[in-house]
Structure formats: C-alpha cells, structure tokens
N, CA, C and O atoms as a Tinker XYZ file with bonds, in Angstrom:
   480  protein
     1  N     -4.439000   45.665000    9.142000    73     2
     2  CA    -4.194000   45.098000    7.825000    64     1     3
     3  C     -5.037000   45.900000    6.825000    63     2     4     5
     4  O     -6.242000   46.058000    7.020000    81     3
     5  N     -4.416000   46.399000    5.773000    73     3     6
     6  CA    -5.168000   47.154000    4.776000    64     5     7
     7  C     -6.275000   46.284000    4.169000    63     6     8     9
     8  O     -6.122000   45.074000    4.000000    81     7
     9  N     -7.380000   46.934000    3.852000    73     7    10
    10  CA    -8.541000   46.243000    3.309000    64     9    11
    11  C     -8.232000   45.520000    2.004000    63    10    12    13
    12  O     -8.756000   44.430000    1.774000    81    11
    13  N     -7.403000   46.093000    1.150000    73    11    14
    14  CA    -7.057000   45.466000   -0.130000    64    13    15
    15  C     -6.318000   44.150000    0.090000    63    14    16    17
    16  O     -6.557000   43.177000   -0.625000    81    15
    17  N     -5.424000   44.115000    1.071000    73    15    18
    18  CA    -4.679000   42.883000    1.366000    64    17    19
    19  C     -5.623000   41.817000    1.905000    63    18    20    21
    20  O     -5.545000   40.654000    1.510000    81    19
    21  N     -6.504000   42.212000    2.798000    73    19    22
    22  CA    -7.467000   41.276000    3.359000    64    21    23
    23  C     -8.373000   40.703000    2.272000    63    22    24    25
    24  O     -8.633000   39.500000    2.250000    81    23
    25  N     -8.848000   41.547000    1.382000    73    23    26
    26  CA    -9.695000   41.090000    0.281000    64    25    27
    27  C     -8.938000   40.127000   -0.631000    63    26    28    29
    28  O     -9.500000   39.131000   -1.086000    81    27
    29  N     -7.673000   40.421000   -0.896000    73    27    30
    30  CA    -6.863000   39.542000   -1.749000    64    29    31
    31  C     -6.701000   38.168000   -1.108000    63    30    32    33
    32  O     -6.751000   37.147000   -1.794000    81    31
    33  N     -6.505000   38.147000    0.211000    73    31    34
    34  CA    -6.357000   36.869000    0.911000    64    33    35
    35  C     -7.655000   36.063000    0.882000    63    34    36    37
    36  O     -7.629000   34.842000    0.724000    81    35
    37  N     -8.774000   36.740000    1.032000    73    35    38
    38  CA   -10.060000   36.049000    1.045000    64    37    39
    39  C    -10.447000   35.474000   -0.313000    63    38    40    41
    40  O    -11.126000   34.450000   -0.388000    81    39
    41  N    -10.014000   36.135000   -1.384000    73    39    42
    42  CA   -10.430000   35.713000   -2.715000    64    41    43
    43  C     -9.378000   34.925000   -3.470000    63    42    44    45
    44  O     -9.506000   34.723000   -4.678000    81    43
    45  N     -8.343000   34.478000   -2.782000    73    43    46
    46  CA    -7.340000   33.634000   -3.443000    64    45    47
    47  C     -7.967000   32.300000   -3.793000    63    46    48    49
    48  O     -8.846000   31.792000   -3.096000    81    47
    49  N     -7.490000   31.751000   -4.893000    73    47    50
    50  CA    -7.976000   30.421000   -5.282000    64    49    51
    51  C     -7.538000   29.418000   -4.223000    63    50    52    53
    52  O     -6.409000   29.483000   -3.737000    81    51
    53  N     -8.411000   28.499000   -3.866000    73    51    54
    54  CA    -8.021000   27.510000   -2.858000    64    53    55
    55  C     -6.872000   26.649000   -3.377000    63    54    56    57
    56  O     -6.809000   26.308000   -4.558000    81    55
    57  N     -5.979000   26.314000   -2.472000    73    55    58
    58  CA    -4.842000   25.476000   -2.846000    64    57    59
    59  C     -5.347000   24.080000   -3.197000    63    58    60    61
    60  O     -6.207000   23.531000   -2.509000    81    59
    61  N     -4.814000   23.520000   -4.256000    73    59    62
    62  CA    -5.207000   22.168000   -4.625000    64    61    63
    63  C     -4.429000   21.188000   -3.756000    63    62    64    65
    64  O     -3.211000   21.295000   -3.612000    81    63
    65  N     -5.136000   20.256000   -3.193000    73    63    66
    66  CA    -4.475000   19.254000   -2.364000    64    65    67
    67  C     -4.338000   17.975000   -3.163000    63    66    68    69
    68  O     -5.194000   17.621000   -3.974000    81    67
    69  N     -3.241000   17.299000   -2.912000    73    67    70
    70  CA    -3.017000   16.019000   -3.577000    64    69    71
    71  C     -3.684000   14.942000   -2.736000    63    70    72    73
    72  O     -3.321000   14.733000   -1.578000    81    71
    73  N     -4.652000   14.266000   -3.316000    73    71    74
    74  CA    -5.377000   13.215000   -2.613000    64    73    75
    75  C     -4.549000   11.935000   -2.659000    63    74    76    77
    76  O     -4.001000   11.574000   -3.701000    81    75
    77  N     -4.467000   11.265000   -1.535000    73    75    78
    78  CA    -3.784000    9.985000   -1.456000    64    77    79
    79  C     -4.864000    8.919000   -1.314000    63    78    80    81
    80  O     -5.650000    8.942000   -0.367000    81    79
    81  N     -4.896000    7.988000   -2.258000    73    79    82
    82  CA    -5.937000    6.963000   -2.269000    64    81    83
    83  C     -5.579000    5.797000   -1.360000    63    82    84    85
    84  O     -4.409000    5.445000   -1.211000    81    83
    85  N     -6.606000    5.202000   -0.754000    73    83    86
    86  CA    -6.442000    3.951000   -0.020000    64    85    87
    87  C     -6.733000    2.828000   -1.003000    63    86    88    89
    88  O     -7.766000    2.816000   -1.673000    81    87
    89  N     -5.793000    1.880000   -1.074000    73    87    90
    90  CA    -5.912000    0.796000   -2.047000    64    89    91
    91  C     -5.676000   -0.557000   -1.376000    63    90    92    93
    92  O     -5.211000   -0.648000   -0.240000    81    91
    93  N     -6.017000   -1.595000   -2.125000    73    91    94
    94  CA    -5.755000   -2.975000   -1.727000    64    93    95
    95  C     -4.890000   -3.608000   -2.812000    63    94    96    97
    96  O     -5.163000   -3.467000   -4.003000    81    95
    97  N     -3.841000   -4.310000   -2.379000    73    95    98
    98  CA    -2.907000   -4.963000   -3.300000    64    97    99
    99  C     -2.593000   -6.345000   -2.745000    63    98   100   101
   100  O     -2.393000   -6.495000   -1.540000    81    99
   101  N     -2.548000   -7.352000   -3.605000    73    99   102
   102  CA    -2.175000   -8.703000   -3.194000    64   101   103
   103  C     -0.840000   -9.052000   -3.829000    63   102   104   105
   104  O     -0.644000   -8.832000   -5.025000    81   103
   105  N      0.079000   -9.596000   -3.038000    73   103   106
   106  CA     1.386000   -9.962000   -3.573000    64   105   107
   107  C      2.203000  -10.749000   -2.565000    63   106   108   109
   108  O      1.704000  -11.164000   -1.519000    81   107
   109  N      3.464000  -10.944000   -2.903000    73   107   110
   110  CA     4.378000  -11.736000   -2.084000    64   109   111
   111  C      5.202000  -10.810000   -1.191000    63   110   112   113
   112  O      5.856000   -9.888000   -1.677000    81   111
   113  N      5.164000  -11.059000    0.100000    73   111   114
   114  CA     5.872000  -10.228000    1.068000    64   113   115
   115  C      7.341000  -10.644000    1.130000    63   114   116   117
   116  O      7.658000  -11.798000    1.415000    81   115
   117  N      8.232000   -9.690000    0.859000    73   115   118
   118  CA     9.676000   -9.939000    0.846000    64   117   119
   119  C     10.398000   -8.915000    1.712000    63   118   120   121
   120  O      9.909000   -7.807000    1.933000    81   119
   121  N     11.580000   -9.311000    2.201000    73   119   122
   122  CA    12.469000   -8.414000    2.938000    64   121   123
   123  C     13.837000   -8.477000    2.261000    63   122   124   125
   124  O     14.716000   -9.210000    2.714000    81   123
   125  N     14.028000   -7.704000    1.163000    73   123   126
   126  CA    15.279000   -7.801000    0.402000    64   125   127
   127  C     16.509000   -7.391000    1.206000    63   126   128   129
   128  O     17.587000   -7.951000    1.007000    81   127
   129  N     16.368000   -6.430000    2.103000    73   127   130
   130  CA    17.433000   -6.071000    3.045000    64   129   131
   131  C     16.777000   -5.894000    4.403000    63   130   132   133
   132  O     15.575000   -5.643000    4.497000    81   131
   133  N     17.565000   -6.026000    5.438000    73   131   134
   134  CA    17.016000   -5.954000    6.799000    64   133   135
   135  C     16.204000   -4.678000    7.008000    63   134   136   137
   136  O     16.704000   -3.570000    6.815000    81   135
   137  N     14.953000   -4.853000    7.402000    73   135   138
   138  CA    14.088000   -3.725000    7.706000    64   137   139
   139  C     13.424000   -3.067000    6.510000    63   138   140   141
   140  O     12.636000   -2.136000    6.679000    81   139
   141  N     13.725000   -3.529000    5.305000    73   139   142
   142  CA    13.093000   -2.986000    4.100000    64   141   143
   143  C     12.137000   -4.039000    3.570000    63   142   144   145
   144  O     12.559000   -5.134000    3.198000    81   143
   145  N     10.855000   -3.715000    3.532000    73   143   146
   146  CA     9.826000   -4.661000    3.125000    64   145   147
   147  C      9.236000   -4.263000    1.788000    63   146   148   149
   148  O      8.961000   -3.090000    1.534000    81   147
   149  N      9.043000   -5.269000    0.928000    73   147   150
   150  CA     8.433000   -5.035000   -0.376000    64   149   151
   151  C      7.345000   -6.063000   -0.631000    63   150   152   153
   152  O      7.308000   -7.131000   -0.019000    81   151
   153  N      6.478000   -5.716000   -1.536000    73   151   154
   154  CA     5.461000   -6.632000   -2.036000    64   153   155
   155  C      5.792000   -6.846000   -3.502000    63   154   156   157
   156  O      5.783000   -5.894000   -4.282000    81   155
   157  N      6.083000   -8.082000   -3.889000    73   155   158
   158  CA     6.452000   -8.394000   -5.263000    64   157   159
   159  C      5.343000   -9.203000   -5.924000    63   158   160   161
   160  O      4.452000   -9.717000   -5.249000    81   159
   161  N      5.404000   -9.312000   -7.249000    73   159   162
   162  CA     4.377000  -10.027000   -8.019000    64   161   163
   163  C      3.000000   -9.553000   -7.585000    63   162   164   165
   164  O      2.071000  -10.346000   -7.432000    81   163
   165  N      2.888000   -8.243000   -7.388000    73   163   166
   166  CA     1.681000   -7.667000   -6.799000    64   165   167
   167  C      0.671000   -7.251000   -7.860000    63   166   168   169
   168  O      1.027000   -6.876000   -8.978000    81   167
   169  N     -0.574000   -7.327000   -7.482000    73   167   170
   170  CA    -1.675000   -6.927000   -8.360000    64   169   171
   171  C     -1.695000   -5.404000   -8.492000    63   170   172   173
   172  O     -1.018000   -4.696000   -7.747000    81   171
   173  N     -2.472000   -4.921000   -9.437000    73   171   174
   174  CA    -2.669000   -3.485000   -9.576000    64   173   175
   175  C     -3.428000   -2.972000   -8.356000    63   174   176   177
   176  O     -4.277000   -3.683000   -7.819000    81   175
   177  N     -3.136000   -1.753000   -7.912000    73   175   178
   178  CA    -3.863000   -1.202000   -6.770000    64   177   179
   179  C     -5.351000   -1.038000   -7.097000    63   178   180   181
   180  O     -5.711000   -0.509000   -8.148000    81   179
   181  N     -6.199000   -1.496000   -6.189000    73   179   182
   182  CA    -7.651000   -1.368000   -6.358000    64   181   183
   183  C     -8.189000   -0.498000   -5.228000    63   182   184   185
   184  O     -7.783000   -0.670000   -4.079000    81   183
   185  N     -9.088000    0.430000   -5.527000    73   183   186
   186  CA    -9.656000    1.278000   -4.473000    64   185   187
   187  C    -10.225000    0.410000   -3.343000    63   186   188   189
   188  O    -10.819000   -0.640000   -3.592000    81   187
   189  N    -10.035000    0.864000   -2.106000    73   187   190
   190  CA   -10.432000    0.052000   -0.967000    64   189   191
   191  C    -10.664000    0.935000    0.250000    63   190   192   193
   192  O    -10.579000    2.161000    0.183000    81   191
   193  N    -10.957000    0.280000    1.354000    73   191   194
   194  CA   -11.011000    0.945000    2.653000    64   193   195
   195  C     -9.743000    0.548000    3.406000    63   194   196   197
   196  O     -9.027000   -0.360000    2.986000    81   195
   197  N     -9.473000    1.217000    4.496000    73   195   198
   198  CA    -8.259000    0.943000    5.255000    64   197   199
   199  C     -8.347000   -0.341000    6.070000    63   198   200   201
   200  O     -7.322000   -0.861000    6.512000    81   199
   201  N     -9.549000   -0.856000    6.276000    73   199   202
   202  CA    -9.742000   -2.018000    7.140000    64   201   203
   203  C     -9.308000   -3.310000    6.468000    63   202   204   205
   204  O     -9.296000   -3.415000    5.241000    81   203
   205  N     -8.954000   -4.287000    7.284000    73   203   206
   206  CA    -8.615000   -5.614000    6.774000    64   205   207
   207  C     -9.842000   -6.195000    6.073000    63   206   208   209
   208  O    -10.974000   -5.915000    6.470000    81   207
   209  N     -9.624000   -7.005000    5.034000    73   207   210
   210  CA   -10.769000   -7.575000    4.315000    64   209   211
   211  C    -11.498000   -8.617000    5.152000    63   210   212   213
   212  O    -10.912000   -9.259000    6.024000    81   211
   213  N    -12.781000   -8.770000    4.871000    73   211   214
   214  CA   -13.565000   -9.826000    5.511000    64   213   215
   215  C    -13.074000  -11.174000    4.990000    63   214   216   217
   216  O    -12.548000  -11.256000    3.880000    81   215
   217  N    -13.242000  -12.215000    5.775000    73   215   218
   218  CA   -12.774000  -13.547000    5.380000    64   217   219
   219  C    -13.330000  -13.960000    4.018000    63   218   220   221
   220  O    -12.633000  -14.613000    3.241000    81   219
   221  N    -14.571000  -13.587000    3.722000    73   219   222
   222  CA   -15.183000  -13.955000    2.442000    64   221   223
   223  C    -14.515000  -13.250000    1.261000    63   222   224   225
   224  O    -14.666000  -13.682000    0.118000    81   223
   225  N    -13.771000  -12.161000    1.531000    73   223   226
   226  CA   -13.122000  -11.402000    0.463000    64   225   227
   227  C    -11.672000  -11.825000    0.209000    63   226   228   229
   228  O    -11.010000  -11.282000   -0.675000    81   227
   229  N    -11.180000  -12.797000    0.987000    73   227   230
   230  CA    -9.819000  -13.294000    0.795000    64   229   231
   231  C     -9.880000  -14.389000   -0.267000    63   230   232   233
   232  O    -10.587000  -15.380000   -0.086000    81   231
   233  N     -9.148000  -14.227000   -1.376000    73   231   234
   234  CA    -9.246000  -15.200000   -2.471000    64   233   235
   235  C     -8.669000  -16.564000   -2.085000    63   234   236   237
   236  O     -7.669000  -16.642000   -1.372000    81   235
   237  N     -9.305000  -17.632000   -2.561000    73   235   238
   238  CA    -8.785000  -18.976000   -2.287000    64   237   239
   239  C     -7.565000  -19.276000   -3.163000    63   238   240   241
   240  O     -6.674000  -20.022000   -2.758000    81   239
   241  N     -7.533000  -18.699000   -4.349000    73   239   242
   242  CA    -6.375000  -18.811000   -5.232000    64   241   243
   243  C     -5.762000  -17.422000   -5.360000    63   242   244   245
   244  O     -6.367000  -16.531000   -5.957000    81   243
   245  N     -4.563000  -17.230000   -4.804000    73   243   246
   246  CA    -3.970000  -15.901000   -4.822000    64   245   247
   247  C     -3.682000  -15.407000   -6.240000    63   246   248   249
   248  O     -3.097000  -16.142000   -7.036000    81   247
   249  N     -4.078000  -14.194000   -6.566000    73   247   250
   250  CA    -3.751000  -13.643000   -7.883000    64   249   251
   251  C     -2.277000  -13.258000   -7.944000    63   250   252   253
   252  O     -1.667000  -12.955000   -6.919000    81   251
   253  N     -1.709000  -13.270000   -9.146000    73   251   254
   254  CA    -0.313000  -12.879000   -9.349000    64   253   255
   255  C     -0.308000  -11.666000  -10.257000    63   254   256   257
   256  O     -0.967000  -11.650000  -11.297000    81   255
   257  N      0.437000  -10.660000   -9.859000    73   255   258
   258  CA     0.546000   -9.447000  -10.656000    64   257   259
   259  C      1.973000   -9.197000  -11.090000    63   258   260   261
   260  O      2.849000  -10.044000  -10.916000    81   259
   261  N      2.195000   -8.025000  -11.656000    73   259   262
   262  CA     3.518000   -7.672000  -12.174000    64   261   263
   263  C      4.109000   -6.451000  -11.482000    63   262   264   265
   264  O      5.136000   -5.932000  -11.920000    81   263
   265  N      3.484000   -5.992000  -10.422000    73   263   266
   266  CA     3.926000   -4.776000   -9.750000    64   265   267
   267  C      4.805000   -5.078000   -8.551000    63   266   268   269
   268  O      4.837000   -6.198000   -8.042000    81   267
   269  N      5.515000   -4.054000   -8.114000    73   267   270
   270  CA     6.331000   -4.137000   -6.908000    64   269   271
   271  C      6.120000   -2.849000   -6.125000    63   270   272   273
   272  O      6.097000   -1.761000   -6.699000    81   271
   273  N      5.965000   -2.981000   -4.798000    73   271   274
   274  CA     5.729000   -1.837000   -3.930000    64   273   275
   275  C      6.660000   -1.905000   -2.736000    63   274   276   277
   276  O      6.921000   -2.982000   -2.201000    81   275
   277  N      7.159000   -0.752000   -2.321000    73   275   278
   278  CA     7.905000   -0.663000   -1.068000    64   277   279
   279  C      6.886000   -0.369000    0.019000    63   278   280   281
   280  O      6.035000    0.505000   -0.143000    81   279
   281  N      6.970000   -1.094000    1.125000    73   279   282
   282  CA     6.018000   -0.924000    2.224000    64   281   283
   283  C      6.621000   -0.021000    3.282000    63   282   284   285
   284  O      7.762000   -0.210000    3.704000    81   283
   285  N      5.839000    0.967000    3.706000    73   283   286
   286  CA     6.272000    1.869000    4.767000    64   285   287
   287  C      5.215000    1.869000    5.865000    63   286   288   289
   288  O      4.089000    1.418000    5.654000    81   287
   289  N      5.584000    2.376000    7.033000    73   287   290
   290  CA     4.668000    2.348000    8.170000    64   289   291
   291  C      4.488000    0.934000    8.693000    63   290   292   293
   292  O      3.393000    0.550000    9.104000    81   291
   293  N      5.568000    0.162000    8.675000    73   291   294
   294  CA     5.474000   -1.272000    8.954000    64   293   295
   295  C      5.627000   -1.644000   10.424000    63   294   296   297
   296  O      5.377000   -2.794000   10.785000    81   295
   297  N      6.028000   -0.710000   11.282000    73   295   298
   298  CA     6.356000   -1.059000   12.665000    64   297   299
   299  C      5.166000   -1.596000   13.462000    63   298   300   301
   300  O      5.358000   -2.306000   14.449000    81   299
   301  N      3.960000   -1.273000   13.053000    73   299   302
   302  CA     2.763000   -1.727000   13.771000    64   301   303
   303  C      2.362000   -3.159000   13.416000    63   302   304   305
   304  O      1.465000   -3.727000   14.039000    81   303
   305  N      3.020000   -3.735000   12.429000    73   303   306
   306  CA     2.611000   -5.036000   11.898000    64   305   307
   307  C      3.728000   -6.054000   12.097000    63   306   308   309
   308  O      4.907000   -5.703000   12.042000    81   307
   309  N      3.368000   -7.291000   12.323000    73   307   310
   310  CA     4.348000   -8.356000   12.518000    64   309   311
   311  C      4.709000   -8.967000   11.159000    63   310   312   313
   312  O      4.360000  -10.113000   10.875000    81   311
   313  N      5.408000   -8.194000   10.326000    73   311   314
   314  CA     5.713000   -8.662000    8.975000    64   313   315
   315  C      6.626000   -9.890000    8.942000    63   314   316   317
   316  O      6.451000  -10.730000    8.058000    81   315
   317  N      7.603000  -10.042000    9.869000    73   315   318
   318  CA     8.425000  -11.254000    9.814000    64   317   319
   319  C      7.604000  -12.548000    9.871000    63   318   320   321
   320  O      8.026000  -13.568000    9.326000    81   319
   321  N      6.448000  -12.517000   10.519000    73   319   322
   322  CA     5.590000  -13.708000   10.601000    64   321   323
   323  C      4.995000  -14.065000    9.245000    63   322   324   325
   324  O      4.539000  -15.192000    9.050000    81   323
   325  N      4.993000  -13.115000    8.300000    73   323   326
   326  CA     4.385000  -13.338000    6.988000    64   325   327
   327  C      5.404000  -13.301000    5.851000    63   326   328   329
   328  O      5.025000  -13.303000    4.679000    81   327
   329  N      6.682000  -13.267000    6.186000    73   327   330
   330  CA     7.729000  -13.212000    5.161000    64   329   331
   331  C      7.639000  -14.434000    4.247000    63   330   332   333
   332  O      7.576000  -15.571000    4.714000    81   331
   333  N      7.635000  -14.181000    2.941000    73   331   334
   334  CA     7.530000  -15.283000    1.979000    64   333   335
   335  C      6.101000  -15.766000    1.769000    63   334   336   337
   336  O      5.884000  -16.758000    1.072000    81   335
   337  N      5.136000  -15.089000    2.353000    73   335   338
   338  CA     3.730000  -15.463000    2.201000    64   337   339
   339  C      3.053000  -14.526000    1.200000    63   338   340   341
   340  O      3.516000  -13.409000    0.971000    81   339
   341  N      1.964000  -14.988000    0.613000    73   339   342
   342  CA     1.114000  -14.118000   -0.196000    64   341   343
   343  C      0.165000  -13.419000    0.762000    63   342   344   345
   344  O     -0.507000  -14.062000    1.568000    81   343
   345  N      0.116000  -12.093000    0.667000    73   343   346
   346  CA    -0.692000  -11.300000    1.581000    64   345   347
   347  C     -1.501000  -10.248000    0.824000    63   346   348   349
   348  O     -1.162000   -9.866000   -0.296000    81   347
   349  N     -2.564000   -9.796000    1.455000    73   347   350
   350  CA    -3.302000   -8.621000    0.990000    64   349   351
   351  C     -2.838000   -7.469000    1.863000    63   350   352   353
   352  O     -2.930000   -7.532000    3.089000    81   351
   353  N     -2.343000   -6.426000    1.234000    73   351   354
   354  CA    -1.926000   -5.230000    1.955000    64   353   355
   355  C     -2.859000   -4.098000    1.558000    63   354   356   357
   356  O     -3.102000   -3.860000    0.374000    81   355
   357  N     -3.372000   -3.410000    2.553000    73   355   358
   358  CA    -4.175000   -2.214000    2.300000    64   357   359
   359  C     -3.407000   -1.031000    2.875000    63   358   360   361
   360  O     -2.727000   -1.145000    3.895000    81   359
   361  N     -3.530000    0.106000    2.197000    73   359   362
   362  CA    -2.844000    1.286000    2.700000    64   361   363
   363  C     -2.943000    2.455000    1.749000    63   362   364   365
   364  O     -3.625000    2.399000    0.727000    81   363
   365  N     -2.248000    3.513000    2.108000    73   363   366
   366  CA    -2.211000    4.723000    1.305000    64   365   367
   367  C     -1.236000    4.519000    0.150000    63   366   368   369
   368  O     -0.077000    4.162000    0.362000    81   367
   369  N     -1.707000    4.747000   -1.060000    73   367   370
   370  CA    -0.913000    4.546000   -2.274000    64   369   371
   371  C     -0.143000    5.820000   -2.578000    63   370   372   373
   372  O     -0.732000    6.881000   -2.782000    81   371
   373  N      1.179000    5.705000   -2.607000    73   371   374
   374  CA     2.051000    6.849000   -2.865000    64   373   375
   375  C      2.839000    6.573000   -4.133000    63   374   376   377
   376  O      3.693000    5.686000   -4.159000    81   375
   377  N      2.555000    7.334000   -5.186000    73   375   378
   378  CA     3.281000    7.174000   -6.438000    64   377   379
   379  C      4.674000    7.749000   -6.261000    63   378   380   381
   380  O      4.832000    8.894000   -5.839000    81   379
   381  N      5.686000    6.949000   -6.586000    73   379   382
   382  CA     7.065000    7.380000   -6.395000    64   381   383
   383  C      7.962000    6.689000   -7.408000    63   382   384   385
   384  O      7.604000    5.657000   -7.976000    81   383
   385  N      9.134000    7.274000   -7.624000    73   383   386
   386  CA    10.140000    6.696000   -8.502000    64   385   387
   387  C     11.350000    6.363000   -7.651000    63   386   388   389
   388  O     11.741000    7.206000   -6.844000    81   387
   389  N     11.957000    5.228000   -7.765000    73   387   390
   390  CA    11.763000    4.202000   -8.782000    64   389   391
   391  C     10.692000    3.173000   -8.423000    63   390   392   393
   392  O     10.333000    2.347000   -9.262000    81   391
   393  N     10.169000    3.207000   -7.173000    73   391   394
   394  CA     9.180000    2.210000   -6.774000    64   393   395
   395  C      8.044000    2.890000   -6.025000    63   394   396   397
   396  O      8.283000    3.682000   -5.114000    81   395
   397  N      6.802000    2.582000   -6.408000    73   395   398
   398  CA     5.642000    3.089000   -5.679000    64   397   399
   399  C      5.660000    2.533000   -4.262000    63   398   400   401
   400  O      6.238000    1.478000   -4.002000    81   399
   401  N      5.015000    3.263000   -3.346000    73   399   402
   402  CA     5.011000    2.856000   -1.945000    64   401   403
   403  C      3.587000    2.693000   -1.437000    63   402   404   405
   404  O      2.644000    3.286000   -1.960000    81   403
   405  N      3.462000    1.875000   -0.409000    73   403   406
   406  CA     2.201000    1.716000    0.311000    64   405   407
   407  C      2.467000    1.970000    1.787000    63   406   408   409
   408  O      3.285000    1.284000    2.400000    81   407
   409  N      1.778000    2.952000    2.358000    73   407   410
   410  CA     1.835000    3.184000    3.792000    64   409   411
   411  C      0.728000    2.327000    4.379000    63   410   412   413
   412  O     -0.444000    2.699000    4.324000    81   411
   413  N      1.092000    1.183000    4.940000    73   411   414
   414  CA     0.111000    0.134000    5.200000    64   413   415
   415  C     -0.797000    0.416000    6.392000    63   414   416   417
   416  O     -0.394000    0.996000    7.400000    81   415
   417  N     -2.050000   -0.028000    6.225000    73   415   418
   418  CA    -3.059000    0.072000    7.281000    64   417   419
   419  C     -3.539000   -1.306000    7.724000    63   418   420   421
   420  O     -4.111000   -1.442000    8.806000    81   419
   421  N     -3.312000   -2.336000    6.894000    73   419   422
   422  CA    -3.651000   -3.707000    7.298000    64   421   423
   423  C     -2.876000   -4.699000    6.440000    63   422   424   425
   424  O     -2.518000   -4.415000    5.297000    81   423
   425  N     -2.629000   -5.864000    7.017000    73   423   426
   426  CA    -1.968000   -6.975000    6.323000    64   425   427
   427  C     -2.763000   -8.236000    6.648000    63   426   428   429
   428  O     -3.016000   -8.535000    7.815000    81   427
   429  N     -3.154000   -8.977000    5.606000    73   427   430
   430  CA    -3.923000  -10.207000    5.782000    64   429   431
   431  C     -3.271000  -11.318000    4.979000    63   430   432   433
   432  O     -3.038000  -11.160000    3.781000    81   431
   433  N     -2.972000  -12.444000    5.625000    73   431   434
   434  CA    -2.353000  -13.558000    4.911000    64   433   435
   435  C     -3.378000  -14.242000    4.009000    63   434   436   437
   436  O     -4.520000  -14.480000    4.400000    81   435
   437  N     -2.932000  -14.550000    2.788000    73   435   438
   438  CA    -3.760000  -15.265000    1.823000    64   437   439
   439  C     -3.277000  -16.705000    1.706000    63   438   440   441
   440  O     -4.080000  -17.638000    1.692000    81   439
   441  N     -1.947000  -16.881000    1.620000    73   439   442
   442  CA    -1.360000  -18.216000    1.477000    64   441   443
   443  C      0.011000  -18.225000    2.143000    63   442   444   445
   444  O      0.691000  -17.201000    2.200000    81   443
   445  N      0.412000  -19.400000    2.649000    73   443   446
   446  CA     1.680000  -19.540000    3.354000    64   445   447
   447  C      2.882000  -19.637000    2.431000    63   446   448   449
   448  O      3.998000  -19.891000    2.883000    81   447
   449  N      2.658000  -19.437000    1.142000    73   447   450
   450  CA     3.761000  -19.426000    0.167000    64   449   451
   451  C      3.443000  -18.376000   -0.872000    63   450   452   453
   452  O      2.364000  -17.783000   -0.881000    81   451
   453  N      4.407000  -18.162000   -1.746000    73   451   454
   454  CA     4.214000  -17.197000   -2.824000    64   453   455
   455  C      4.090000  -17.936000   -4.147000    63   454   456   457
   456  O      4.677000  -19.000000   -4.341000    81   455
   457  N      3.324000  -17.358000   -5.041000    73   455   458
   458  CA     3.139000  -17.955000   -6.369000    64   457   459
   459  C      3.894000  -17.162000   -7.432000    63   458   460   461
   460  O      3.582000  -17.242000   -8.620000    81   459
   461  N      4.909000  -16.383000   -6.982000    73   459   462
   462  CA     5.639000  -15.537000   -7.926000    64   461   463
   463  C      6.842000  -16.244000   -8.543000    63   462   464   465
   464  O      7.572000  -15.650000   -9.337000    81   463
   465  N      7.050000  -17.511000   -8.181000    73   463   466
   466  CA     8.125000  -18.281000   -8.799000    64   465   467
   467  C      9.492000  -18.072000   -8.184000    63   466   468   469
   468  O     10.481000  -18.580000   -8.712000    81   467
   469  N      9.581000  -17.334000   -7.073000    73   467   470
   470  CA    10.865000  -17.130000   -6.439000    64   469   471
   471  C     10.917000  -17.865000   -5.106000    63   470   472   473
   472  O      9.882000  -18.150000   -4.503000    81   471
   473  N     12.099000  -18.163000   -4.662000    73   471   474
   474  CA    12.269000  -18.860000   -3.390000    64   473   475
   475  C     12.032000  -17.916000   -2.229000    63   474   476   477
   476  O     12.126000  -16.698000   -2.377000    81   475
   477  N     11.723000  -18.481000   -1.074000    73   475   478
   478  CA    11.488000  -17.669000    0.133000    64   477   479
   479  C     12.756000  -17.011000    0.599000    63   478   480
   480  O     12.748000  -16.292000    1.598000    81   479
C-alpha cells in the first residue's frame, strides 16, 4: 500500500456515530393490530438505565402524557399480560416518522388500567 494512501487513511476524520439514548416512558400499553404494540398517552422520554425501576420509583398515581410510541423488540416480554395497563417501558429511543419507537429493555406495570380515557 503506498505510503500516501496509508497516511490518508490514518488521518481521516473519525466517523460520527449516532448515539441511541436509553429512556423511560410511562403510558398505556395497547395492541392496535395483532402483534403491533404501542404505548399511548405516554410521558416524554426521560434519560434512564436499561434496568427495570426499583419499586420505590414506580409512581402511585400514573402520569398521563401526550406521546405515542411503537414498541419493538417485544418477543422477550409477556405484553399480552399487561394489555390495557399503565406501564413503565424502558428502552432504546429511536426517533422515527410517523411514530417514534422504543426497543424495549424492561416493562413494569404501574396500574391495572389506563388513565388515557380510552377503553381497553
């Protein structure tokens, strides 16, 4: 390899990587079509760790937000058991159009119903 080519490769600017943040979101777990899971009436994403929250961090009164997220990476979680429940979802936040996505790392039930005003 010619020395000039090697030098050019060594001194190239490092590629910028897109960082994907881990966030926590609370909302109502829905399955609008079979196998497609969403979180509705969801709070704004808050920086978090991938682990499930400690019991002391689960709110006694579930917050209601205005966001909606499509959930991906759901096969590891028993989401049908929490359908129609208010849950805390933690995961990788992926900005997308028309709906942002969360690649989930944990799901924690907050309440056995939703406070978003819609039926189960």
